[in-house]
C-alpha positions in Angstrom: 126.5 -50.3 44.3 124.8 -47.8 46.6 125.5 -44.1 46.5 126.6 -42.6 49.8 124.9 -39.3 48.9 122.0 -39.4 46.5 121.7 -35.6 46.5 125.4 -34.9 45.7 125.7 -31.6 43.8 128.3 -30.7 41.2 131.3 -29.1 42.9 132.1 -25.4 42.4 134.8 -24.5 39.8 138.2 -24.0 41.3 140.0 -20.7 41.0 142.2 -21.5 38.0 144.5 -18.9 36.4 141.8 -17.8 33.9 139.3 -17.0 36.7 142.1 -15.2 38.6 142.7 -13.0 35.5 139.0 -12.2 35.3 138.9 -11.5 39.0 141.7 -8.9 38.6 140.1 -7.4 35.5 136.8 -6.9 37.4 138.7 -5.5 40.4 140.4 -2.9 38.2 137.4 -2.2 36.1 139.2 -3.1 32.8 136.0 -4.1 31.0 133.6 -2.2 33.2 132.7 -5.3 35.0 131.7 -7.1 31.8 132.6 -10.7 31.1 131.8 -11.9 27.6 133.1 -15.2 26.2 132.4 -17.3 23.1 132.6 -20.9 21.9 133.7 -20.8 18.3 133.7 -24.3 16.7 134.4 -24.9 13.0 131.5 -26.8 11.4 133.7 -29.4 9.8 133.1 -32.4 12.1 131.4 -33.5 15.2 132.3 -32.2 18.7 134.3 -34.5 21.0 135.1 -34.6 24.7 138.0 -32.1 24.2 135.4 -29.6 23.0 133.3 -30.3 26.1 136.2 -28.8 28.2 136.0 -25.6 26.1 132.2 -25.5 26.2 132.2 -25.9 30.0 134.9 -23.3 30.4 133.4 -20.6 28.2 129.7 -21.0 29.2 130.7 -21.8 32.8 132.7 -18.7 33.2 130.0 -16.5 31.7 127.4 -18.0 34.1 129.8 -17.7 37.1 130.5 -14.0 36.4 126.9 -13.1 35.4 128.2 -12.5 31.9 127.4 -13.8 28.4 128.7 -16.5 26.1 128.1 -16.6 22.3 128.0 -19.6 20.1 129.8 -18.7 16.9 130.5 -20.9 13.9 133.8 -20.3 12.2 132.4 -21.1 8.8 135.3 -19.8 6.6 136.3 -23.0 4.9 133.2 -24.1 2.9 134.9 -27.0 1.2 134.9 -28.9 4.6 131.7 -27.6 6.2 128.2 -29.0 6.3 124.9 -28.0 7.8 124.8 -31.5 9.4 127.8 -30.5 11.6 126.2 -27.1 12.5 123.0 -28.9 13.7 125.0 -31.5 15.7 127.1 -28.9 17.4 123.9 -27.0 18.5 122.5 -30.2 19.8 125.7 -31.1 21.8 125.9 -27.7 23.4 122.3 -27.9 24.5 122.8 -31.4 25.7 125.7 -30.4 27.9 123.2 -28.0 29.6 124.2 -24.6 28.1 122.3 -22.0 26.2 123.5 -19.1 24.0 120.1 -17.4 24.2 119.9 -15.0 21.2 123.6 -15.0 20.6 124.0 -17.4 17.8 126.5 -16.1 15.3 128.5 -17.2 12.2 131.7 -15.8 10.9 129.9 -15.6 7.5 127.7 -12.9 9.2 130.8 -10.7 9.0 132.1 -11.5 5.5 131.4 -8.0 4.2 132.9 -6.3 7.3 135.9 -8.6 7.1 136.4 -7.6 3.5 136.2 -3.9 4.3 138.8 -4.3 7.0 141.0 -6.1 4.5 140.7 -3.1 2.1 141.6 -0.9 5.0 144.8 -2.9 5.6 145.6 -2.6 1.9 145.1 1.1 1.7 147.3 1.7 4.7 150.1 -0.4 3.2 149.6 -3.3 5.7 148.5 -6.0 3.2 149.3 -7.0 -0.3 148.2 -9.4 -3.0 150.8 -12.2 -3.6 151.0 -14.3 -6.8 153.4 -16.9 -5.3 152.1 -20.4 -5.3 151.4 -22.1 -1.9 154.6 -24.1 -2.2 156.7 -21.0 -2.9 155.1 -19.1 0.0 156.1 -22.0 2.3 159.6 -22.0 0.9 159.9 -18.2 1.3 158.7 -18.3 4.9 162.1 -19.7 6.1 162.6 -21.9 9.2 162.9 -21.6 12.9 166.6 -20.8 12.5 166.6 -18.9 9.2 164.6 -15.7 8.4 162.1 -15.7 5.6 162.5 -14.1 2.2 160.3 -11.3 0.9 157.9 -12.1 -2.0 158.7 -10.2 -5.2 155.1 -9.0 -5.1 155.4 -7.5 -1.6 156.0 -4.0 -2.7 153.0 -3.5 -5.0 151.3 -0.2 -4.6 148.2 0.0 -2.5 146.3 0.9 -5.6 147.5 -2.1 -7.5 146.7 -4.4 -4.5 143.3 -3.0 -4.1 142.5 -3.5 -7.8 143.7 -7.1 -7.7 141.9 -7.8 -4.4 138.6 -6.6 -5.8 139.1 -8.7 -8.9 139.8 -11.7 -6.6 136.4 -11.0 -5.0 134.7 -10.8 -8.4 135.9 -14.3 -9.2 138.3 -13.3 -12.0 141.1 -15.6 -10.9 141.2 -19.4 -10.4 141.8 -21.1 -7.0 145.4 -20.7 -5.8 146.3 -18.0 -8.3 146.6 -15.3 -5.7 146.3 -14.7 -1.9 146.1 -11.6 0.3 148.9 -11.5 2.8 149.5 -9.2 5.8 152.7 -7.2 5.5 154.4 -7.6 8.9 158.0 -8.9 9.2 159.6 -11.8 7.2 162.5 -11.9 9.6 160.3 -12.2 12.7 161.4 -15.0 15.1 157.7 -15.9 15.3 157.0 -17.6 11.9 153.3 -16.8 12.3 154.2 -13.1 11.7 156.0 -13.7 8.5 153.4 -12.1 6.3 150.6 -14.6 7.0 147.8 -15.2 4.5 144.6 -13.4 5.2 142.4 -14.4 2.2 142.5 -17.2 -0.4 140.5 -17.8 -3.5 137.9 -20.6 -3.3 135.2 -21.1 -5.9 133.2 -23.2 -3.5 129.5 -23.1 -2.5 129.0 -21.9 1.0 126.2 -23.5 3.1 124.9 -20.0 4.2 126.1 -17.5 1.6 125.8 -19.7 -1.5 127.8 -18.4 -4.5 128.1 -14.8 -3.2 131.8 -15.1 -2.3 134.8 -16.3 -4.3 137.3 -15.4 -1.6 137.3 -16.6 2.0 139.2 -15.2 5.0 141.6 -17.3 7.0 140.8 -18.3 10.6 143.5 -16.2 12.3 142.2 -13.1 10.5 138.5 -13.9 11.0 138.6 -15.0 14.6 139.9 -11.8 16.3 137.7 -9.5 14.3 134.6 -11.7 15.1 135.5 -11.4 18.8 135.8 -7.7 18.5 132.6 -7.2 16.6 130.7 -9.3 19.2 132.1 -7.4 22.2 134.0 -10.4 23.6 136.2 -9.5 26.6 138.1 -12.7 27.1 138.9 -14.9 24.1 139.7 -18.3 25.6 141.4 -20.8 23.3 143.7 -23.8 23.5 147.4 -23.6 24.0 148.2 -24.4 20.3 147.1 -20.8 19.5 149.6 -19.2 21.9 152.1 -18.4 19.0 149.2 -16.9 17.1 148.3 -14.4 19.8 150.7 -11.7 18.4 148.8 -12.0 15.0 145.5 -11.7 16.9 146.8 -8.5 18.4 148.4 -7.2 15.2 145.2 -7.4 13.2 143.1 -5.6 15.8 145.8 -3.0 16.3 145.8 -2.2 12.6 142.1 -1.9 11.8 139.4 0.4 13.4 138.1 -2.5 15.6 135.3 -1.6 18.1 137.3 -3.2 20.9 140.4 -5.4 21.6 139.5 -8.6 23.4 142.2 -10.4 25.4 143.3 -13.8 24.1 144.1 -16.3 26.9 145.3 -19.8 26.2 144.8 -23.0 28.2 146.0 -26.5 27.8 143.8 -28.7 25.6 142.4 -32.0 26.8 144.5 -35.1 26.1 142.7 -38.3 27.1 144.3 -41.8 27.2 143.3 -44.7 25.0 141.6 -42.5 22.4 142.2 -39.7 19.9 140.9 -36.1 20.0 141.9 -35.0 16.6 139.1 -34.3 14.0 141.4 -35.5 11.2 142.0 -38.8 12.9 138.3 -39.2 13.9 137.3 -38.5 10.3 139.7 -41.3 9.2 138.1 -43.8 11.6 134.7 -42.9 10.4 135.5 -42.7 6.6 137.5 -45.9 6.6 134.9 -47.9 8.4 136.8 -48.7 11.6 133.7 -47.5 13.5 130.0 -47.5 12.6 129.7 -43.7 12.4 130.2 -40.4 14.2 128.0 -41.7 17.1 129.7 -45.0 17.5 129.8 -45.4 21.3 133.5 -46.2 21.2 134.3 -42.7 19.8 135.0 -39.7 22.1 132.5 -37.6 20.1 129.8 -36.1 22.3 127.1 -37.9 20.2 129.1 -41.1 20.6 129.4 -40.9 24.4 125.8 -39.8 24.7 124.7 -42.9 22.8 126.9 -45.0 25.0 125.2 -43.7 28.1 127.3 -40.8 29.4 125.3 -38.0 31.0 125.9 -34.2 30.7 126.3 -34.1 34.5 129.1 -36.7 34.4 131.0 -34.7 31.6 130.6 -31.4 33.4 131.9 -33.0 36.6 134.8 -34.5 34.6 135.7 -31.1 33.1 135.6 -29.5 36.5 137.9 -32.2 38.1 140.6 -32.0 35.4 140.6 -28.2 35.8 142.3 -25.5 33.6 146.1 -25.1 33.4 148.8 -23.9 31.1 150.7 -27.2 31.0 149.7 -30.1 28.7 149.0 -33.3 30.5 147.4 -36.7 29.8 144.2 -37.4 31.6 143.5 -41.0 32.6 140.4 -42.5 31.0 139.7 -44.0 34.4 138.8 -40.6 35.8 136.2 -40.0 33.1 134.7 -43.4 33.8 134.7 -42.7 37.6 132.7 -39.5 37.0 130.1 -41.5 35.0 129.9 -44.2 37.7 129.3 -41.6 40.4 126.5 -40.0 38.4 124.8 -43.2 37.3 125.1 -44.7 40.7 122.7 -42.0 41.9 120.3 -42.0 39.0 120.2 -45.5 37.5 117.5 -48.0 38.4 118.8 -51.4 39.4 117.4 -54.3 37.3 118.5 -57.9 36.6 119.9 -59.2 33.3 121.8 -62.3 32.5 124.2 -61.9 29.6 125.3 -65.5 29.0 122.5 -67.6 30.5 122.6 -71.1 31.7 119.5 -72.8 33.2 119.3 -73.2 37.0 116.7 -75.8 38.1 115.5 -75.7 41.7 114.5 -79.4 42.2 112.5 -78.9 45.4 110.6 -75.9 44.3 107.0 -76.7 43.1 107.0 -77.1 39.4 104.0 -74.9 38.6 104.5 -72.4 41.3 105.0 -68.7 40.7 105.7 -66.0 43.2 106.5 -62.3 42.8 109.3 -60.8 44.8 109.4 -57.0 45.4 112.7 -55.6 44.3 113.6 -51.9 45.0 114.8 -49.9 42.1 117.5 -48.3 44.2 118.7 -49.3 47.7 119.4 -45.7 48.7 116.5 -44.0 47.1 113.0 -45.3 48.0 111.4 -42.6 45.9 112.4 -44.6 42.8 109.9 -47.3 43.9 109.9 -51.0 43.4 108.7 -53.7 41.0 107.5 -57.3 41.3 110.0 -59.8 39.8 108.7 -63.3 39.0 110.4 -66.3 40.6 109.9 -69.8 39.3 111.4 -73.3 39.5 113.6 -72.7 36.4 115.8 -69.6 36.3 118.6 -68.3 34.2 121.9 -67.4 35.9 125.3 -66.3 34.4 127.3 -69.1 33.0 130.4 -67.6 34.6 128.8 -68.0 38.0 129.2 -71.8 37.9 132.5 -73.7 38.2 132.6 -77.5 38.0 135.8 -77.7 40.0 135.9 -74.6 42.1 139.2 -73.0 43.2 139.9 -71.6 46.6 137.9 -68.5 47.5 135.2 -69.3 44.9 132.0 -67.9 46.4 129.6 -68.6 43.5 128.0 -71.8 42.4 129.8 -75.1 42.4 128.8 -78.7 43.4 127.9 -78.6 47.1 128.2 -74.9 47.4 125.5 -72.7 48.8 124.7 -69.2 47.4 122.1 -66.6 47.8 119.8 -65.7 44.9 119.3 -62.0 45.1 116.2 -61.1 47.3 115.0 -64.7 46.9 116.4 -67.9 48.6 119.6 -69.7 49.5 120.2 -72.5 47.1 122.7 -75.4 47.2 124.1 -77.0 44.0 123.4 -80.7 43.8 124.6 -81.4 40.3 124.7 -80.3 36.7 124.2 -81.5 33.1 126.9 -81.4 30.5 126.9 -81.8 26.7 129.0 -85.0 26.2 130.3 -83.7 22.9 131.2 -80.1 23.7 131.6 -80.4 27.5 129.4 -77.3 27.9 127.3 -77.1 31.0 123.6 -77.2 29.9 121.8 -77.0 33.2 122.6 -76.6 36.9 120.6 -78.4 39.6 120.1 -77.2 43.1 117.7 -77.2 46.1 116.5 -74.2 48.0 115.9 -73.6 51.6 112.3 -72.3 52.0 113.2 -70.7 55.3 115.5 -68.2 53.7 112.9 -66.3 51.7 114.1 -62.8 51.1 117.7 -64.0 51.0 118.4 -64.2 54.7 118.5 -67.1 57.2 117.2 -67.1 60.8 120.0 -69.3 62.0 122.6 -66.7 61.0 124.7 -68.9 58.7 126.8 -66.9 56.4 126.6 -67.2 52.6 129.2 -65.1 50.8 128.0 -65.4 47.3 125.0 -63.5 45.9 123.9 -64.2 42.3 121.5 -62.2 40.1 118.9 -64.2 38.1 115.8 -64.0 35.9 112.9 -66.4 35.6 113.3 -68.6 32.5 109.6 -68.5 31.8 109.3 -64.7 32.0 112.7 -63.4 30.8 112.8 -61.3 27.6 115.6 -61.8 25.0 117.9 -58.9 24.4 121.1 -57.9 22.6 123.9 -56.4 24.7 126.9 -54.5 23.3 130.0 -54.5 25.5 132.2 -51.6 24.7 135.8 -51.2 25.8 138.6 -48.7 25.1 139.1 -48.0 21.4 142.9 -48.3 21.5 145.3 -50.7 23.3 148.0 -47.9 23.6 147.5 -45.0 26.0 148.8 -42.5 23.4 148.1 -44.1 20.0 149.1 -41.0 18.1 152.6 -40.9 19.5 155.5 -42.5 17.6 156.1 -43.3 14.0 153.5 -46.0 13.6 150.0 -45.3 12.2 147.7 -44.7 15.1 145.2 -47.2 13.7 147.8 -49.9 14.3 146.7 -49.7 18.0 143.0 -50.1 17.5 141.6 -52.5 20.1 140.2 -55.6 18.3 138.1 -56.2 21.5 136.6 -52.8 21.7 133.2 -54.2 20.9 131.7 -57.5 21.8 128.1 -58.2 20.8 126.2 -60.6 23.1 123.0 -61.6 21.3 121.7 -64.1 23.8 121.1 -62.0 26.9 117.9 -62.4 29.0 116.4 -59.5 30.9 113.7 -59.2 33.6 110.2 -58.5 32.3 110.0 -55.0 33.8 112.3 -53.8 31.1 109.6 -54.4 28.5 108.6 -50.8 29.1 112.1 -49.3 28.7 112.6 -46.7 26.0 115.7 -45.9 24.0 117.9 -43.5 26.1 116.9 -45.1 29.4 119.8 -46.0 31.6 120.0 -48.9 34.1 122.4 -50.7 36.4 122.3 -54.4 35.5 123.2 -55.7 38.9 126.7 -57.1 39.2 127.4 -56.3 35.5 127.5 -52.5 35.0 125.6 -49.6 33.7 123.7 -49.9 30.4 121.8 -47.6 28.1 119.0 -48.7 25.8 120.1 -48.1 22.2 118.1 -46.6 19.4 118.6 -49.9 17.4 116.1 -51.6 19.8 112.9 -53.1 18.5 109.8 -54.3 20.4 110.9 -57.9 20.1 114.7 -57.3 20.6 115.8 -54.5 22.8 119.5 -53.5 22.5 121.6 -52.2 25.5 125.0 -50.5 25.3 127.3 -51.0 28.3 128.2 -47.4 29.4 130.7 -48.4 32.0 131.5 -51.5 34.2 130.9 -51.3 37.9 134.6 -51.4 38.6 137.7 -50.3 36.7 139.1 -53.6 35.5 141.4 -52.0 32.8 144.2 -51.2 35.3 144.5 -54.9 36.1 144.4 -55.9 32.5 147.1 -53.4 31.6 149.5 -54.8 34.2 149.4 -58.3 32.7 
């Protein structure tokens, strides 16, 4: 597959509604021309493609408007957080091509300030310590059609609340005994505003603060204050936080915050034939349905990176899907198309035979060896070329031979003539078959010496072109063929367990592949186009005697045809 434009550049971002808001803010001087965003992941799992959309948006907007973007870890729930996740998130953001420079922050950096702001809410009568259990708090909150009921502890004096809150900090009470709640409106039509919890007791070791704290702030309380302390102007978050925006504003309006960022919501990414829920991804990993967080079938950034996706392809994908207010489902085919376009420009073309069968050229000298120069890329001479050995016995794909060929069969069959890529025309004269299994064990043919290079002077047309490797020089390899993780486009929809729709054919391991000898110098992470087969990335499981290649994406989208059957 040749690229029509080797030097294709990533397209400029479109003027979505967020950029339009920022344009207007800059026009009116709302922030003095400043644009400051942040990417605030929770370190409780690995990032996935949905996070890539947010990363590209936040860092991309900062770059576009000559602003700044922070990387901030929302590390307020130590029971689910690990340093491993922190390190992986840093690696993923860098891999996508973005830098936070010196602006690496943690919500735990602000624990003391968050605590002081909480005391301020208590002393001004805007927060109280509640002794209700978590179950009772839920029951008291009411429903969408019924107002909530005030806690019997809601009218404690500021002095009593302050004493209890300080004792909570000192570790005097067990987990779940008390919480700090905002005092807003138990009859609010927005359930989020019905006295939400601000702090809870957790006697848990924190990966950064150790045992210093026995109370931890909730996300909705922490997030807005962290934004304000960092001077963020536009707090961009997914649409699920739209109902929480009034709480974001309430907190900042009721404390002496240094500034009041604007929260703007956009639709999160929904991608077909996979799941973008940390909870569900954790299930898949913990229950052994996949080999780990970086299993190439997962939509995690470390998984797609191992599979062979490039940061350029993901950035292009995020730009193409755009930013909107409406939830929509993105076709997996678009993601794969972006990868094909990128790899089509950058991947060297090489030959590999996945399911080999021997092809014997009867009229080719038995001990003869010639080397044929193959270009690495038909549209990019700068990639160079390599000599490929050609001998009497070759390996070709077993699927490229048919004993009784149907109409419009343009590959090998008795009496059929085909072109061997960059080599010769060959005509099939016969084949050998195992009498017990019926399996073809060898194909016999003769070549036309006048067609060297794969072209004939008499102008006769040969429609089929096959890839091949020399049987005497080919190297053994393992190839892993990955397909979509689920058979249902929206596996999480409906009453059934989403794991019911796991695709049993999402991974096929082919241990018998043969590859051309130039690949002996390949290194893990290198990406190639195996001619006629797809794009493949050398995996870290490779050894000097047995390289392993992961199929990143096929040359064409065959899933649409499969889905119609």
